[in-house]
PATI-347205 format. One record per residue (C-alpha): residue number from 1; y, z, x negated. Coordinates in nm, 3 decimals, always signed. Layout:
// PATI-347205
resi,north,up,east
NUM,Y,Z,X $
...
//
This chain:
// PATI-347205
resi,north,up,east
1,+9.151,+1.360,+3.415 $
2,+9.000,+1.525,+3.104 $
3,+8.875,+1.815,+3.322 $
4,+8.705,+1.577,+3.567 $
5,+8.524,+1.397,+3.281 $
6,+8.396,+1.729,+3.146 $
7,+8.256,+1.821,+3.492 $
8,+8.071,+1.487,+3.520 $
9,+7.934,+1.522,+3.165 $
10,+7.794,+1.865,+3.246 $
11,+7.636,+1.731,+3.568 $
12,+7.471,+1.443,+3.375 $
13,+7.336,+1.684,+3.116 $
14,+7.194,+1.904,+3.390 $
15,+7.031,+1.604,+3.560 $
16,+6.880,+1.488,+3.229 $
17,+6.739,+1.836,+3.163 $
18,+6.587,+1.846,+3.512 $
19,+6.418,+1.507,+3.454 $
20,+6.276,+1.631,+3.123 $
21,+6.143,+1.951,+3.279 $
22,+5.981,+1.765,+3.572 $
23,+5.824,+1.508,+3.336 $
24,+5.690,+1.785,+3.115 $
25,+5.537,+1.965,+3.414 $
26,+5.382,+1.640,+3.543 $
27,+5.228,+1.554,+3.206 $
28,+5.096,+1.908,+3.168 $
29,+4.935,+1.879,+3.510 $
30,+4.765,+1.554,+3.413 $
31,+4.630,+1.720,+3.098 $
32,+4.505,+2.035,+3.272 $
33,+4.372,+1.877,+3.589 $
34,+4.255,+1.537,+3.466 $
35,+3.909,+1.469,+3.321 $
36,+3.917,+1.419,+2.944 $
37,+3.802,+1.083,+2.811 $
38,+3.587,+1.066,+2.501 $
39,+3.770,+0.920,+2.207 $
40,+3.543,+0.668,+2.037 $
41,+3.626,+0.629,+1.671 $
42,+3.408,+0.376,+1.500 $
43,+3.374,+0.030,+1.359 $
44,+3.221,-0.172,+1.644 $
45,+3.214,-0.501,+1.456 $
46,+3.145,-0.454,+1.088 $
47,+3.208,-0.747,+0.861 $
48,+2.908,-0.979,+0.837 $
49,+2.985,-1.319,+0.693 $
50,+2.762,-1.603,+0.814 $
51,+2.780,-1.734,+0.457 $
52,+2.617,-1.412,+0.333 $
53,+2.348,-1.277,+0.566 $
54,+2.218,-1.280,+0.921 $
55,+2.128,-1.019,+1.179 $
56,+1.762,-0.950,+1.256 $
57,+1.571,-0.741,+1.507 $
58,+1.367,-0.433,+1.421 $
59,+1.041,-0.592,+1.540 $
60,+1.066,-0.864,+1.272 $
61,+0.995,-0.634,+0.977 $
62,+0.645,-0.498,+1.040 $
63,+0.417,-0.778,+0.928 $
64,+0.066,-0.772,+0.775 $
65,+0.057,-0.831,+0.401 $
66,-0.247,-1.046,+0.486 $
67,-0.511,-1.102,+0.751 $
68,-0.861,-1.134,+0.607 $
69,-1.133,-1.335,+0.777 $
70,-1.498,-1.258,+0.709 $
71,-1.721,-1.534,+0.844 $
72,-2.074,-1.491,+0.973 $
73,-2.191,-1.621,+0.633 $
74,-1.996,-1.346,+0.454 $
75,-1.732,-1.584,+0.325 $
76,-1.383,-1.439,+0.278 $
77,-1.056,-1.615,+0.366 $
78,-0.692,-1.504,+0.361 $
79,-0.422,-1.584,+0.616 $
80,-0.065,-1.527,+0.501 $
81,+0.074,-1.230,+0.695 $
82,+0.404,-1.398,+0.780 $
83,+0.253,-1.736,+0.868 $
84,+0.282,-1.895,+1.211 $
85,-0.095,-1.850,+1.252 $
86,-0.074,-1.471,+1.217 $
87,+0.234,-1.453,+1.439 $
88,+0.035,-1.635,+1.708 $
89,-0.244,-1.381,+1.666 $
90,-0.001,-1.093,+1.714 $
91,+0.159,-1.266,+2.013 $
92,-0.183,-1.296,+2.175 $
93,-0.255,-0.928,+2.104 $
94,+0.047,-0.848,+2.321 $
95,-0.150,-1.000,+2.608 $
96,-0.458,-0.788,+2.540 $
97,-0.595,-0.558,+2.807 $
98,-0.698,-0.222,+2.666 $
99,-1.026,-0.109,+2.823 $
100,-1.156,+0.204,+2.648 $
101,-1.166,+0.392,+2.318 $
102,-1.358,+0.670,+2.151 $
103,-1.368,+0.852,+1.817 $
104,-1.713,+0.847,+1.655 $
105,-1.862,+0.972,+1.325 $
106,-1.871,+0.729,+1.034 $
107,-2.252,+0.730,+1.055 $
108,-2.251,+0.610,+1.416 $
109,-2.398,+0.264,+1.485 $
110,-2.088,+0.174,+1.691 $
111,-1.869,+0.233,+1.384 $
112,-2.038,-0.051,+1.192 $
113,-1.970,-0.424,+1.228 $
114,-2.300,-0.603,+1.303 $
115,-2.441,-0.836,+1.037 $
116,-2.347,-1.204,+1.058 $
117,-2.059,-1.121,+1.294 $
118,-1.727,-1.283,+1.199 $
119,-1.431,-1.047,+1.205 $
120,-1.062,-1.024,+1.118 $
121,-0.913,-0.750,+0.901 $
122,-0.542,-0.684,+0.957 $
123,-0.402,-0.545,+0.630 $
124,-0.065,-0.365,+0.662 $
125,-0.069,-0.229,+0.307 $
126,-0.059,+0.137,+0.412 $
127,+0.213,+0.113,+0.679 $
128,-0.033,+0.206,+0.954 $
129,-0.065,+0.557,+0.812 $
130,+0.267,+0.609,+0.994 $
131,+0.149,+0.637,+1.355 $
132,+0.493,+0.564,+1.500 $
133,+0.484,+0.209,+1.355 $
134,+0.174,+0.105,+1.552 $
135,+0.367,-0.039,+1.851 $
136,+0.548,-0.274,+1.609 $
137,+0.247,-0.352,+1.388 $
138,-0.030,-0.396,+1.647 $
139,+0.151,-0.470,+1.975 $
140,-0.136,-0.389,+2.210 $
141,-0.020,-0.234,+2.540 $
142,-0.136,+0.125,+2.610 $
143,-0.337,+0.150,+2.287 $
144,-0.386,+0.528,+2.236 $
145,-0.309,+0.579,+1.865 $
146,-0.223,+0.938,+1.780 $
147,-0.373,+0.983,+1.434 $
148,-0.299,+0.837,+1.090 $
149,-0.524,+0.547,+0.994 $
150,-0.624,+0.350,+0.689 $
151,-0.446,+0.025,+0.608 $
152,-0.720,-0.200,+0.753 $
153,-0.796,-0.272,+1.120 $
154,-1.105,-0.478,+1.206 $
155,-1.132,-0.695,+1.518 $
156,-1.451,-0.875,+1.624 $
157,-1.624,-1.007,+1.935 $
158,-1.862,-0.777,+2.118 $
159,-2.165,-0.900,+2.309 $
160,-1.959,-0.951,+2.624 $
161,-1.749,-1.263,+2.680 $
162,-1.380,-1.214,+2.600 $
163,-1.433,-0.851,+2.491 $
164,-1.339,-0.751,+2.135 $
165,-1.402,-0.430,+1.945 $
166,-1.127,-0.276,+1.736 $
167,-1.253,-0.050,+1.455 $
168,-1.070,+0.146,+1.187 $
169,-1.109,+0.479,+1.003 $
170,-0.899,+0.773,+1.117 $
171,-0.935,+1.087,+0.912 $
172,-1.306,+1.145,+0.851 $
173,-1.407,+0.961,+1.167 $
174,-1.378,+0.610,+1.312 $
175,-1.176,+0.479,+1.607 $
176,-1.366,+0.229,+1.823 $
177,-1.175,+0.055,+2.100 $
178,-1.253,-0.224,+2.345 $
179,-1.002,-0.499,+2.429 $
180,-1.006,-0.798,+2.659 $
181,-0.839,-1.098,+2.495 $
182,-0.775,-1.460,+2.600 $
183,-1.054,-1.699,+2.509 $
184,-0.821,-1.884,+2.267 $
185,-0.829,-1.586,+2.030 $
186,-1.177,-1.690,+1.912 $
187,-1.031,-1.990,+1.724 $
188,-0.917,-1.762,+1.440 $
189,-1.269,-1.637,+1.374 $
190,-1.333,-1.968,+1.201 $
191,-1.133,-2.064,+0.888 $
192,-0.845,-2.301,+0.955 $
193,-0.696,-2.532,+0.691 $
194,-0.422,-2.279,+0.617 $
195,-0.681,-2.010,+0.529 $
196,-0.722,-1.960,+0.151 $
197,-1.079,-1.896,+0.025 $
198,-1.109,-1.561,-0.155 $
199,-1.383,-1.373,-0.338 $
200,-1.447,-1.004,-0.399 $
201,-1.479,-0.951,-0.773 $
202,-1.620,-0.622,-0.908 $
203,-1.420,-0.420,-1.158 $
204,-1.504,-0.064,-1.267 $
205,-1.706,+0.010,-0.957 $
206,-1.465,-0.138,-0.704 $
207,-1.410,-0.478,-0.545 $
208,-1.084,-0.672,-0.586 $
209,-0.985,-0.962,-0.358 $
210,-0.884,-1.269,-0.560 $
211,-0.871,-1.646,-0.496 $
212,-1.219,-1.798,-0.499 $
213,-1.098,-2.115,-0.675 $
214,-0.781,-2.245,-0.834 $
215,-0.519,-2.310,-0.565 $
216,-0.194,-2.508,-0.560 $
217,+0.134,-2.320,-0.530 $
218,+0.491,-2.451,-0.557 $
219,+0.728,-2.347,-0.835 $
220,+1.078,-2.330,-0.686 $
221,+1.412,-2.369,-0.861 $
222,+1.709,-2.222,-0.674 $
223,+2.083,-2.195,-0.723 $
224,+2.178,-1.827,-0.733 $
225,+2.478,-1.752,-0.510 $
226,+2.720,-1.474,-0.602 $
227,+2.907,-1.379,-0.282 $
228,+3.250,-1.215,-0.286 $
229,+3.167,-0.845,-0.291 $
230,+3.502,-0.723,-0.154 $
231,+3.428,-0.820,+0.206 $
232,+3.088,-0.648,+0.200 $
233,+3.243,-0.335,+0.046 $
234,+3.509,-0.328,+0.320 $
235,+3.241,-0.309,+0.590 $
236,+3.140,+0.041,+0.478 $
237,+3.479,+0.193,+0.560 $
238,+3.662,+0.238,+0.891 $
239,+3.995,+0.141,+0.733 $
240,+3.948,-0.061,+0.413 $
241,+4.322,-0.045,+0.344 $
242,+4.287,+0.327,+0.267 $
243,+4.021,+0.294,-0.003 $
244,+4.097,+0.253,-0.370 $
245,+3.879,+0.201,-0.676 $
246,+3.872,+0.557,-0.816 $
247,+3.670,+0.461,-1.122 $
248,+3.654,+0.125,-1.291 $
249,+3.500,-0.017,-1.607 $
250,+3.396,-0.364,-1.714 $
251,+3.053,-0.312,-1.554 $
252,+3.117,-0.062,-1.271 $
253,+3.365,-0.011,-0.988 $
254,+3.350,+0.287,-0.751 $
255,+3.522,+0.289,-0.411 $
256,+3.552,+0.596,-0.190 $
257,+3.742,+0.733,+0.108 $
258,+3.653,+1.092,+0.028 $
259,+3.352,+1.095,+0.262 $
260,+3.134,+0.810,+0.140 $
261,+3.131,+0.579,-0.159 $
262,+3.030,+0.228,-0.260 $
263,+2.949,+0.150,-0.621 $
264,+2.932,-0.201,-0.763 $
265,+2.731,-0.244,-1.084 $
266,+2.745,-0.574,-1.271 $
267,+2.420,-0.695,-1.432 $
268,+2.251,-1.024,-1.518 $
269,+2.183,-1.101,-1.150 $
270,+2.537,-1.027,-1.031 $
271,+2.658,-0.722,-0.838 $
272,+2.426,-0.437,-0.741 $
273,+2.570,-0.249,-0.441 $
274,+2.497,+0.123,-0.408 $
275,+2.616,+0.302,-0.093 $
276,+2.612,+0.681,-0.066 $
277,+2.702,+0.909,+0.223 $
278,+2.594,+1.271,+0.154 $
279,+2.424,+1.460,+0.434 $
280,+2.294,+1.815,+0.431 $
281,+1.958,+1.916,+0.572 $
282,+1.946,+1.991,+0.945 $
283,+1.719,+2.284,+1.021 $
284,+1.417,+2.180,+1.224 $
285,+1.514,+1.810,+1.231 $
286,+1.225,+1.564,+1.205 $
287,+1.233,+1.184,+1.216 $
288,+0.948,+0.935,+1.243 $
289,+0.911,+0.617,+1.040 $
290,+0.991,+0.416,+1.352 $
291,+1.313,+0.611,+1.411 $
292,+1.418,+0.555,+1.050 $
293,+1.354,+0.181,+1.085 $
294,+1.552,+0.172,+1.411 $
295,+1.849,+0.317,+1.218 $
296,+1.817,+0.115,+0.896 $
297,+1.796,-0.237,+1.041 $
298,+2.112,-0.223,+1.262 $
299,+2.297,-0.065,+0.970 $
300,+2.208,-0.361,+0.748 $
301,+2.294,-0.603,+1.030 $
302,+2.648,-0.460,+1.028 $
303,+2.688,-0.443,+0.650 $
304,+2.630,-0.792,+0.514 $
305,+2.310,-0.871,+0.702 $
306,+1.977,-0.987,+0.562 $
307,+1.929,-1.281,+0.328 $
308,+1.579,-1.424,+0.299 $
309,+1.265,-1.328,+0.487 $
310,+1.237,-0.957,+0.409 $
311,+0.959,-0.741,+0.553 $
312,+0.906,-0.367,+0.527 $
313,+0.695,-0.334,+0.211 $
314,+0.709,+0.038,+0.140 $
315,+0.791,+0.365,+0.314 $
316,+0.783,+0.728,+0.202 $
317,+0.977,+1.049,+0.241 $
318,+0.975,+1.392,+0.401 $
319,+1.021,+1.529,+0.754 $
320,+1.396,+1.465,+0.762 $
321,+1.438,+1.198,+0.493 $
322,+1.279,+0.852,+0.487 $
323,+1.301,+0.590,+0.211 $
324,+1.239,+0.230,+0.317 $
325,+1.188,-0.074,+0.094 $
326,+1.245,-0.425,+0.227 $
327,+1.109,-0.709,+0.014 $
328,+1.128,-1.086,+0.052 $
329,+0.820,-1.304,+0.096 $
330,+0.794,-1.668,-0.014 $
331,+0.562,-1.876,+0.207 $
332,+0.363,-1.561,+0.283 $
333,+0.342,-1.448,-0.082 $
334,+0.536,-1.136,-0.193 $
335,+0.836,-1.174,-0.422 $
336,+0.812,-0.928,-0.713 $
337,+1.181,-0.899,-0.798 $
338,+1.498,-0.701,-0.739 $
339,+1.638,-1.024,-0.596 $
340,+1.635,-0.995,-0.214 $
341,+1.503,-0.638,-0.232 $
342,+1.680,-0.373,-0.022 $
343,+1.622,+0.003,-0.038 $
344,+1.756,+0.226,+0.239 $
345,+1.750,+0.603,+0.273 $
346,+1.772,+0.751,+0.623 $
347,+1.833,+1.124,+0.659 $
348,+1.893,+1.322,+0.977 $
349,+1.902,+1.000,+1.178 $
350,+2.174,+0.829,+0.970 $
351,+2.184,+0.604,+0.663 $
352,+2.277,+0.817,+0.362 $
353,+2.195,+0.568,+0.088 $
354,+2.153,+0.194,+0.035 $
355,+2.086,-0.022,-0.270 $
356,+2.054,-0.398,-0.307 $
357,+2.157,-0.691,-0.523 $
358,+2.423,-0.901,-0.352 $
359,+2.338,-1.225,-0.537 $
360,+2.063,-1.427,-0.372 $
361,+1.884,-1.766,-0.393 $
362,+2.114,-1.986,-0.188 $
363,+1.985,-2.342,-0.217 $
364,+1.660,-2.495,-0.336 $
365,+1.718,-2.776,-0.585 $
366,+1.363,-2.852,-0.694 $
367,+0.997,-2.764,-0.637 $
368,+0.684,-2.860,-0.829 $
369,+0.322,-2.791,-0.737 $
370,+0.113,-2.610,-1.000 $
371,-0.248,-2.483,-1.016 $
372,-0.299,-2.108,-1.054 $
373,-0.598,-1.933,-1.207 $
374,-0.888,-1.846,-0.983 $
375,-0.993,-1.485,-0.960 $
376,-1.285,-1.532,-1.198 $
377,-1.066,-1.713,-1.451 $
378,-0.806,-1.437,-1.435 $
379,-1.060,-1.156,-1.481 $
380,-1.200,-1.334,-1.789 $
381,-0.853,-1.318,-1.946 $
382,-0.808,-0.944,-1.896 $
383,-0.849,-0.722,-2.200 $
384,-1.038,-0.391,-2.169 $
385,-0.706,-0.203,-2.167 $
386,-0.582,-0.423,-1.881 $
387,-0.895,-0.352,-1.675 $
388,-0.891,+0.026,-1.728 $
389,-0.755,+0.213,-1.425 $
390,-0.692,-0.113,-1.237 $
391,-0.677,-0.061,-0.859 $
392,-0.547,-0.387,-0.712 $
393,-0.438,-0.741,-0.802 $
394,-0.194,-0.932,-0.582 $
395,-0.083,-1.293,-0.609 $
396,+0.287,-1.354,-0.550 $
397,+0.608,-1.481,-0.708 $
398,+0.815,-1.366,-1.003 $
399,+1.167,-1.468,-1.102 $
400,+1.256,-1.648,-1.425 $
401,+1.617,-1.674,-1.538 $
402,+1.706,-2.037,-1.615 $
403,+2.083,-2.002,-1.664 $
404,+2.375,-1.808,-1.516 $
405,+2.351,-1.995,-1.186 $
406,+1.984,-2.095,-1.161 $
407,+1.657,-1.905,-1.118 $
408,+1.296,-2.018,-1.097 $
409,+1.035,-1.866,-0.866 $
410,+0.695,-1.897,-1.029 $
411,+0.346,-1.769,-0.927 $
412,+0.240,-1.443,-1.092 $
413,-0.040,-1.190,-1.057 $
414,+0.066,-0.828,-1.011 $
415,-0.180,-0.575,-1.156 $
416,-0.151,-0.221,-1.016 $
417,-0.288,+0.092,-1.184 $
418,-0.367,+0.451,-1.090 $
419,-0.145,+0.612,-1.353 $
420,+0.059,+0.334,-1.515 $
421,+0.336,+0.090,-1.419 $
422,+0.241,-0.246,-1.273 $
423,+0.170,-0.534,-1.510 $
424,+0.261,-0.895,-1.431 $
425,+0.073,-1.200,-1.558 $
426,+0.169,-1.567,-1.533 $
427,-0.069,-1.704,-1.268 $
428,-0.100,-2.037,-1.454 $
429,-0.188,-1.902,-1.800 $
430,-0.282,-1.536,-1.760 $
431,-0.024,-1.440,-2.022 $
432,+0.217,-1.149,-1.976 $
433,+0.507,-1.246,-1.752 $
434,+0.848,-1.126,-1.869 $
435,+1.065,-1.249,-1.583 $
//
């Protein structure tokens, strides 16, 4: 009986070994003969709390800082660049029919706007020097833009019905194009109620655009929200459970997974988030401003989203590295503050750095209308030292700290200089603004 059991045990072992060998051969065959599937390792749905930010499309960030209207009587008006009026202008430009274009010398008669002809000036604050941004900035089908331009683009009616001329400097020459636009476009060549009267005031041999008269602007008081930073930090890592704070003080916490890091800095506004992902230079790699924007916006959409009404306000860099600055606008006026400002660095087609303040104005609790100084009144308050080297003055909003949970957005004038930091003046008094 014991001998028979031993024979059956040996037979079972042999059968088990045969099954293992056959299975091994079959699996090997599948590996050698089958087509390999790509293994996708990523984070398809990064954390983005609806209580923190929202996703936005790339085409929402290229907006004019202003659109200037010169009337036939040489009166100047300003349309807010993010207003519904300007968005309707840009929407109508998408329906334009491009007819012809030529490059002419600056001395050519066709490069000049005829006297007593009303025209619009689209001001993109230097963004149009990046040729790749033209399709987003001026959405005119088949417009042949291949050269850097100045920041201003003029549009006015030609002698033919429905035909408009587009004129702007390019290098040491002038681009002159012809467009066919719907008849409704002519309505914006007359000042609407939303247009703010402006004047050009001389200063040291140059003209500065400033409000013609005192205008009313709201002063806003907002509750400052401080979102939980942990969830936003988690979105930067494939497996948040593997990260640990490798450095921590009362004012700074650093998280890393060995490849990239997120630093939280505590200041008077709340937490500043600094993301870093080192990337070496790729030989021969070049990226356009448009490509950098196409990378930066989806990255922000997946890492907390956007809070406020940010637009692209600044852009610089080299062939393979691009630095983008997104800044909030309040009713079409720029917000001069780190609040709601986002800076992104794109290198070699990927985001390698990001900085922004997580705290943001969450709920308006009060607003009061105030009168701001006209351009002439402001210039009379400038001292000789304030006027020296002055290049531009821009009306916008500054932030005043009320208490730990409340901020006030108040009108200020930003003074920019050739070789000195910007100066901010309270738009109601002309005194230095320390917000």
